[in-house]
C-alpha positions in Angstrom: 106.3 14.7 -21.6 103.1 15.4 -23.2 100.1 13.0 -23.1 100.8 9.3 -22.2 98.8 7.8 -25.5 100.1 8.2 -29.2 96.5 9.0 -30.0 96.7 12.3 -28.0 99.9 13.2 -30.5 97.2 13.2 -33.3 96.1 16.9 -34.0 92.4 17.3 -34.8 91.4 18.4 -38.4 91.3 22.1 -38.4 88.4 22.1 -40.6 85.7 24.3 -38.7 82.9 23.6 -41.1 83.5 19.8 -40.7 83.7 20.2 -37.0 80.6 22.1 -36.6 78.7 19.7 -39.2 79.2 16.7 -36.9 79.2 18.4 -33.6 83.2 17.7 -33.0 85.0 20.1 -30.9 87.3 22.6 -32.9 91.1 22.7 -32.4 92.2 24.3 -29.4 94.3 27.2 -29.9 98.2 27.6 -29.3 97.6 29.3 -26.0 95.2 27.3 -24.9 97.3 24.2 -25.3 99.9 26.2 -23.6 97.8 27.1 -20.5 97.1 23.4 -20.0 100.5 22.6 -20.2 101.7 25.1 -17.6 98.9 24.8 -15.3 98.4 20.5 -15.2 102.2 20.3 -15.6 102.4 22.4 -12.5 99.9 20.4 -10.3 101.3 16.8 -11.7 105.0 18.2 -10.7 104.0 19.0 -7.0 102.3 16.0 -6.5 105.1 13.9 -8.1 107.6 16.1 -5.7 105.6 15.3 -2.4 106.2 11.9 -3.1 110.0 11.6 -3.8 111.3 14.7 -1.7 112.5 12.1 1.4 114.4 10.3 -1.4 115.9 13.0 -2.8 117.4 14.4 0.0 118.9 11.3 1.0 120.2 11.0 -2.1 121.9 14.3 -2.4 123.4 13.5 0.9 124.7 10.6 -0.3 126.4 12.1 -3.6 127.3 15.1 -1.7 129.8 13.4 0.8 133.1 15.4 0.6 136.2 13.5 -1.1 138.6 14.6 1.8 136.7 13.1 4.7 135.9 9.7 5.6 131.9 8.8 4.4 129.3 10.1 6.8 126.8 7.3 5.2 127.4 3.8 4.7 124.3 3.7 2.1 120.8 5.1 1.8 119.5 3.3 5.0 122.0 4.4 7.1 121.7 7.8 5.6 117.7 7.6 6.5 118.5 6.3 9.9 121.0 9.5 10.5 118.8 11.9 9.5 115.3 10.7 11.4 117.7 10.7 14.4 118.8 14.0 14.0 115.9 16.0 12.5 112.9 13.6 12.6 110.7 12.4 9.9 109.9 16.1 8.6 113.7 16.8 8.6 113.6 14.9 5.1 111.1 17.6 3.9 113.8 20.4 4.9 113.7 23.4 2.0 111.0 21.8 0.1 109.4 25.2 -0.6 112.0 26.1 -3.6 111.6 22.3 -5.0 107.5 22.8 -5.0 108.3 25.9 -7.2 111.3 23.9 -9.2 108.9 20.9 -9.8 105.9 23.1 -10.7 108.2 24.7 -13.3 110.1 21.9 -14.6 107.3 19.8 -15.3 105.2 22.3 -16.8 108.1 23.6 -18.9 108.8 20.0 -19.9 105.3 19.4 -21.2 105.2 23.1 -22.4 108.6 22.5 -24.4 107.9 19.0 -25.5 105.0 20.4 -27.3 107.1 23.2 -29.1 109.4 20.4 -30.0 106.9 18.4 -31.9 105.5 21.5 -33.6 109.1 22.0 -34.9 109.1 18.4 -35.8 106.0 18.7 -38.0 107.0 22.1 -39.5 110.2 20.7 -40.8 108.3 18.2 -42.8 110.0 15.2 -41.4 106.6 13.8 -40.3 103.0 14.7 -41.5 100.7 16.6 -39.3 97.8 13.9 -39.4 100.2 11.3 -38.4 101.3 10.3 -34.6 105.2 11.3 -34.5 107.5 8.0 -34.7 109.2 7.2 -31.7 112.4 8.6 -32.8 110.9 11.8 -33.1 109.6 11.4 -29.6 112.7 10.9 -28.0 114.4 13.9 -29.9 111.5 15.8 -28.6 112.0 14.7 -24.9 115.8 16.1 -25.3 114.3 19.3 -27.0 112.3 20.1 -23.8 115.2 18.8 -21.2 117.9 21.1 -22.7 115.5 24.3 -22.4 114.2 23.1 -19.1 117.9 22.7 -17.9 118.1 26.5 -17.9 115.3 27.1 -15.8 116.1 24.5 -13.4 119.6 25.2 -12.3 119.4 27.9 -10.1 116.1 26.3 -8.2 118.3 23.2 -7.6 121.4 24.8 -7.0 119.1 26.7 -3.8 117.7 23.2 -2.9 120.6 21.2 -2.9 122.4 23.7 -0.1 119.6 23.8 2.2 119.0 19.7 1.9 122.8 19.2 2.9 123.6 20.6 6.3 126.3 22.7 7.2 128.6 22.1 9.9 131.4 24.0 11.9 134.2 22.1 13.8 131.9 18.9 14.2 128.5 20.4 14.9 125.7 21.0 12.7 124.5 24.4 11.7 120.8 25.6 12.2 119.1 24.8 8.7 119.3 27.3 5.9 116.4 29.1 4.2 115.8 30.0 0.8 115.8 33.3 0.7 119.3 33.8 2.7 120.8 31.2 0.9 119.4 33.0 -2.3 120.8 36.5 -1.0 124.4 34.7 -0.2 124.6 33.7 -3.8 124.1 36.7 -5.3 126.4 38.6 -2.6 129.2 35.6 -3.4 128.9 34.9 -7.3 126.6 37.5 -8.9 123.5 36.7 -11.3 125.7 33.7 -12.9 126.3 32.4 -9.7 122.4 30.6 -9.9 124.1 28.6 -12.7 126.7 27.0 -11.1 126.3 22.9 -12.1 124.5 24.0 -15.6 126.7 21.5 -17.5 125.4 18.9 -15.4 122.0 19.6 -15.5 122.0 20.3 -19.3 123.4 16.7 -19.5 121.1 15.1 -17.2 117.6 16.9 -18.5 118.5 16.6 -22.1 120.0 12.8 -22.1 117.0 11.8 -19.1 114.1 13.7 -20.7 115.2 12.1 -23.9 114.7 8.7 -22.1 111.6 9.7 -19.8 109.7 10.8 -23.1 110.9 8.3 -25.0 110.5 5.3 -23.2 107.1 6.0 -22.0 105.7 6.4 -25.5 107.7 3.2 -26.2 106.0 1.5 -23.3 102.7 2.9 -24.1 103.0 2.0 -27.8 104.2 -1.7 -26.6 101.3 -1.8 -24.1 98.5 -0.7 -26.6 99.9 -3.5 -29.1 99.4 -6.4 -26.8 95.9 -4.9 -25.9 94.9 -5.2 -29.3 96.3 -8.4 -30.0 94.3 -9.8 -27.4 90.9 -8.1 -28.3 88.7 -11.2 -29.1 85.9 -8.9 -30.7 86.0 -6.0 -32.7 83.9 -3.6 -30.4 86.5 -4.2 -27.9 89.0 -3.2 -29.9 87.5 -0.2 -30.8 86.8 0.4 -26.9 90.5 0.0 -26.5 91.6 2.3 -29.2 88.7 4.9 -27.8 89.2 4.7 -24.1 93.2 4.4 -24.3 95.3 2.2 -21.7 94.1 1.3 -18.6 94.9 3.3 -15.4 97.6 0.4 -14.0 99.5 0.3 -17.7 99.7 4.0 -17.4 101.5 3.9 -14.3 103.8 1.0 -15.6 104.4 3.2 -18.7 105.3 6.3 -16.2 107.4 4.2 -14.0 109.5 2.9 -16.8 109.8 6.2 -18.2 111.2 7.6 -14.5 113.5 4.7 -13.7 115.1 5.0 -17.3 115.8 9.3 -16.6 117.3 8.7 -13.3 119.7 5.7 -14.1 121.2 6.6 -17.6 122.2 9.9 -16.5 123.0 9.6 -12.9 126.8 10.2 -12.9 126.0 14.0 -14.3 123.5 14.4 -11.6 126.0 13.3 -8.8 128.9 15.7 -10.5 126.3 18.5 -10.5 125.0 17.9 -6.8 128.8 18.2 -5.4 129.2 21.4 -7.6 125.9 22.8 -5.9 126.6 21.5 -2.0 129.9 23.2 -1.9 130.0 25.9 0.8 129.7 29.6 -1.0 132.9 31.0 -0.9 134.5 27.7 -0.5 137.6 27.4 -3.2 135.8 24.3 -4.4 133.0 26.2 -5.6 135.2 27.7 -8.4 135.8 23.8 -9.8 134.6 23.0 -13.2 132.2 20.0 -14.2 135.6 18.5 -15.6 137.5 18.8 -12.5 135.1 17.7 -10.4 134.4 14.7 -12.0 138.3 14.0 -11.8 138.3 14.4 -8.3 135.2 12.1 -7.6 137.0 9.4 -10.2 140.0 10.0 -8.0 138.6 9.4 -4.7 136.0 6.7 -5.1 136.1 5.4 -8.8 133.1 4.7 -10.7 131.6 3.8 -7.6 131.5 7.2 -6.5 129.2 8.3 -9.2 126.3 5.9 -8.1 126.3 6.6 -4.8 122.4 7.0 -4.2 121.4 5.5 -7.6 119.7 2.6 -6.1 117.2 4.6 -4.3 116.7 7.4 -6.7 115.7 4.9 -9.8 113.3 3.4 -6.9 111.6 6.6 -5.6 111.4 7.9 -9.3 109.0 4.8 -10.2 105.9 5.7 -8.2 106.7 9.7 -8.8 107.0 9.6 -12.4 103.7 7.4 -12.6 101.9 9.7 -10.9 102.9 12.5 -12.9 102.0 11.3 -16.3 98.7 9.9 -14.7 97.7 13.2 -13.1 98.9 15.0 -16.1 96.9 12.7 -18.8 94.1 12.5 -16.3 93.2 16.2 -16.0 94.0 17.0 -19.6 91.3 13.9 -20.5 88.5 15.0 -17.9 88.9 18.5 -17.4 89.9 19.8 -20.8 90.4 23.8 -21.6 88.3 24.9 -24.1 
């Protein structure tokens, strides 16, 4: 999920003498590239999280409905209605502190590991460093990035999910949970490894989803660039298009398509993961494996059960992902770190 355009994937010629004689900027160091990825990725992730969080809360509540009781919510709109009536609109932002940290860590890690993946591809000799990576390689770097990021993300999502879904006792909703007590409770009952409960679901979602996220973003960007170049009327207009990159609305379209593909393709894995992570701490169901949780959901609701909340998730991912890419690419372009 590095820069929005393929032009950004072309490394600068590492010849210091040539750079000084032409006035061109020297190539950034790996440390500076990493600092940009982490800083700008964190900012972009926080912006995206504020946009999507109310929809994410509804999604988790729909996904985590128990398999031994009648469904509490009829659908996304009913879940919105009941949630706002019970807690007000701000209740949809319950537990956002941990996800904001998670969003910063997730997005910056995705950009960081994606660049590491590209460097690994160049080092393997699969592609020449003076050429942009082919699209299949960009799908692979996305999967590489998502796989590594999943190990950072699972503990954060575990805390988030437990806060987002209200606990009930004798039909009465308990007081909202807070991050620190939840963290202490998890450690007391499950130890350190308990924070990676649901890791397999996160791994499948992030590796597959991020392959689609980066891959679809770059695929859509390439199609839009080709379309722009075919419709250029003069050589000067063509050169301007190549130097300036995609216009803002096209960046948004490419980013939105990336977010929608990420969330739709591997949504069942996320559903199973959310069910595992929202079981009460100490509950016997907490011991269910990914396979056992999958079987229980299939037995209860069939294929439809795996897609509860999918529509609203795909819908909210379009603006969120578009803003993430636009913020990240804009910061990289207009505020480069030297």
